[in-house]
SEVOKE-564113 format. One record per residue: x, y, z of N, C-alpha, C, O, CB in turn; residue in one letter. Coordinates in steps of 0.1 Angstrom, whole numbers, plus 5000, padded with zeros to 4 digits. Glycine has a CB too. Layout:
<recs>
XYZXYZXYZXYZXYZA...
</recs>
This chain:
<recs>
496382842795496682982791498183022794498683122788495783082799X498882942802500282972805501282902796502482902798500582952819X500782822786501582742777501882602781502482522774502882822775X501582572794501782432799500782342792499582372790501582432814X501282222788500482122782500282002791501281952797501082072768X499081962793498781842801497481782796496681842790498681882816X497381652800496181582795494881632803494981652815496281432797X493881642795492581682801491481592796491481542785492281832797X490481572805489281502801488181602801487881652812489081372810X487581622790486481712789485281642783485381582773486881842781X484081652790482881592785482081702778481781802784481981532796X481881682765481181782757479681752758479281642756481581782742X478881852762477481842764476781952757477182062758477181832779X475581922751474882032744474182142753473782242748473781972736X474182112766473582212776472182172779471582072774473582352770X471582242788470282212793469482342797470082452797470282112804X468282322801467482422806466682372818466282252818466482482795X466482452828465682422840464682532843464882652840466682392852X463582492849462482582852462082592866461782482872461282552843X461982712872461382732885459882762881459682882876462082842894X458982672882457582692879456882742892456682662901456882562873X456482862892455882922904454382942902453983022893456583062908X453582882910452082892908451583012916452283082922451382762913X450183032915449583152921449483142936449083242942448183172915X449883022942449983012956451383022961451682992973449382872960X452283072953453683092956454382952959455282952968453883182968X453982852952454582722953455382692940454982732930453582612956X456482612942457282572930457082422928456982342937458682612931X457282382915457182242912458582182914459582222909456782222897X458582072922459781992925459581852921458481792923460182002940X460581792915460481652911461381562920462481592921460881632896X460781462925461581362933461881252923460981172919460781302946X463181242920463581152909464881072913465781122919463881232896X464880942909465980862911467080892901466880902889465680712910X468280912906469480942898470580852901471080842913469981092900X470980772892471980662894473280732899473880672908472180582881X473680842892474980902896474980952911475980952917475281012887X473780992916473581032929473380922939473480942951472481132930X473180802934472980682942471580682950471480622960474080682952X470680752944469380752951468380862946468680922935469480762966X467380882953466380992950466881122954467481142965465080962956X466681222945466981362948465881452943464981402935468381412942X465781572948464781662943465381752933466481802935464181752955X464681782922465081862911463981952906462781922908465681782900X464382052899463482132891463182062878463981982874463982272888X462082082872461882032858462982082849463282202849460482072852X463581992842464782032834464981932823464481822823465982052842X465781972813466181872803467281922794467682042794464981842794X467681832785468781862776468381932764467281912759469481722772X469182032759468882102747468882002735469881922734469882222745X467982012726467981932714468882012704468982132706466481912708X469381952693470182022684469482142678468282132674470581932672X470082262678469582382673468382432680467682522675469282372658X468082382692466882432700467282542709468182532717466282312707X466582652709466782762718466482712732465582632734465982882715X467282762742467082712756465682732761465182642768468082782765X465082842758463682872763462682762758461782722764463183012760X462882722745462082622739462182492747461282422750462382602724X463482452751463682332759462982352772462282252776465182312761X463082462779462482482792460982472791460382402799462782622797X460382532780458882522779458482372776457482322782458482602767X459182302768458882162765458982072778458081992781459882102754X460082092785460282012797459282042808458881942815461682032803X458782162809457782192819456482122816455882072825457582342820X456082122803454882052799455081902801454181832807454482082785X456181842797456381702798456481652812455981542815457681662790X457181722820457481682834456481722844456281652854458781722838X455881842843454981892853453581912849452681942857455482032858X453281882836451981892830451382032832450082052834450981792836X452182132832451782272832452582352821453582312817451882342846X451982462817452682552809452782692815451782732823452082562794X453782772812453882902818453383012809453583002797455382932821X452683102815452183222807453183332806453183402796450883272813X453983352816454983452817456383382820456483302829454683562827X457383422812458683352813459683462816459783572809459083272801X460583442825461683532828462983452828463083342834461483602842X463983502822465383442822466083472835466183582838466183482809X466483362842467183382854468683372853469483382863466683282864X469183352841470683342839471083202835470283112834471383382851X472383192832472983062828474283052835474883142839473183062812X474682922837475882892844476482762839475782682833475682892859X477782742840478482612837478182522849478282562861479982632835X477782402846477482302856478682252864478682242876476782182851X479782232857481082192863482182222853482582132846481082042867X482682352852483582392841484882332841485682342831483682542842X485282262851486582182851486482062843487582012839486982152865X485282012840485181882833484181892821484381832811484781782843X483081962823481981962813481882102806482182202811480681942820X481382092793481082212786479582252788479182352783481382192771X478882172796477482202798477182332804477782372814476882082806X476282412798475682532803474182512806473482462797475982652794X473782542818472382532822471782672821472282762827472182462836X470682682814469882802813468682792822467882702821469382832798X468582892831467482892841466382992838466583102833468082922855X465182942840463983032837462983022849462982922857463282982825X462283132851461183142860459883142852459683232843461283262870X458983052854457683052847456583072857456483012868457382912840X455683172854454583202862453283202854453383172842454783342869X452183232860450883222854450683092847450483072835450683342843X450782992855450782852851449382802847448382842854451382752861X449282722837447982662833448182512831449282472827447382732821X447182432833447382292830447682262816447182332807446082212834X448482162813448882122800448881972799449081902810450182182795X448781912788448881772786450281732782450781772772447881712775X450981662791452381622789452581482793451781432801453281722796X453681432788453981292792455581282793456281322783453481192782X456081242804457481222805458081122796457281032791457881192820X459381122793459981022786459880882792459680872805461481052783X459980772785459780642790460780612801460580522809459880542779X461980672800463080652810462980742823463780732832464380662804X461980822823461780922834460780872844459580852840461481062829X461180852856460280812867460480902878461480912884460480662871X459380982882459481082892458181102898457081072893460081212887X458181172910456981222916456981372916457981432919456881162931X455881432914455681572914455281622927454281572933454781622902X455881722933455481782945455481932943456281992935456481742957X454682002950454582152950454982202964454282182973453182202945X456082272964456582332977456382482978456582552967458082292979X456082532989456082682991457482732988458482662992455582723005X457582842981458982892977459782912989460982892989458783012969X459182973000460083003012460582873018461682873023459183083022X459782763017460282633022461382583014462382523019459082533023X461282593000462282552991463582632994464682572994461882572976X463482762997464682843000465382783013466582773013464382983002X464582753023465182703035465782563033466882543038464082683046X465182483025465782353022467082363014467982283016464782263015X467082453005468282472997469382533006470582483005468082572985X469082623015470082683024470582583034471782593038469582803030X469782493038470182393049470982283044471682213052468882333055X471082263031471882153025470982033023471481923018472982113035X469682043025468781933022468681903007468581783004467381963028X468882002999468881982985470281972980471182042985468082102977X470481882970471881852966472081882951473281872946472281712969X471081912944471181932929471482082927470782172930469881892922X472682112920473082242918472182332911471882442915474482242911X471582282899470682372891469482402899468882512898470282292879X468982312908467882342916468182442927467382532929467382212923X469282432934469582522944469782662938469282762943470882482951X470482672927470782802920469382862916469182982917471682792908X468582782909467282822904466382882915465782982914466582712897X466382802927465482852938465982982943465183072945465482742949X467283002945467783122951467583242941467283352945469283112954X467783212928467583322919466183362918465783482917468083282905X465283262918463783292917463383372930462583472929462983172916X463883322941463483392954463983532954463283622959464083312966X465183552949465783692949464883782940464583892943467183692944X464583722928463683792919462383832925461883942922463483712906X461883742933460483762939460683822953459683842960459783632940X461883862957462183932970461683852982461183902991461484072970X461983722981461583632992462883603001462683583013460983502987X463983582995465183543002465683643012466683623019466283502992X
</recs>
């Protein structure tokens, strides 16, 4: 913006959507998944990449069924944010899904994870303590907890 020219590396990404799936027992769906870039297993919310011309909420709904085998009856938008604006164009769209019902889903062939259901207040504590390291998950948990007046 100041007229200075310098080389930049920017990774263009279509964006993604993540879901805080909150059941009637006030638990959220967490995925324990191996991530090569992280060098091991981390906990994440169900999430995925936007397909071409796909609205973010459609992505969120699809990923929740595929990864957690549930669908949400009520959806609330929790906001969007840049994942790392110094390098990526990726914007993550966050949603809260409630009134969950079982659904038939199957993860992609390259996805290997374990599903766990955590009390939301425990998830907030783990996010605040530094136990969780995935940004979309931490932001999603705090925004959902604030929305539900738990934090």
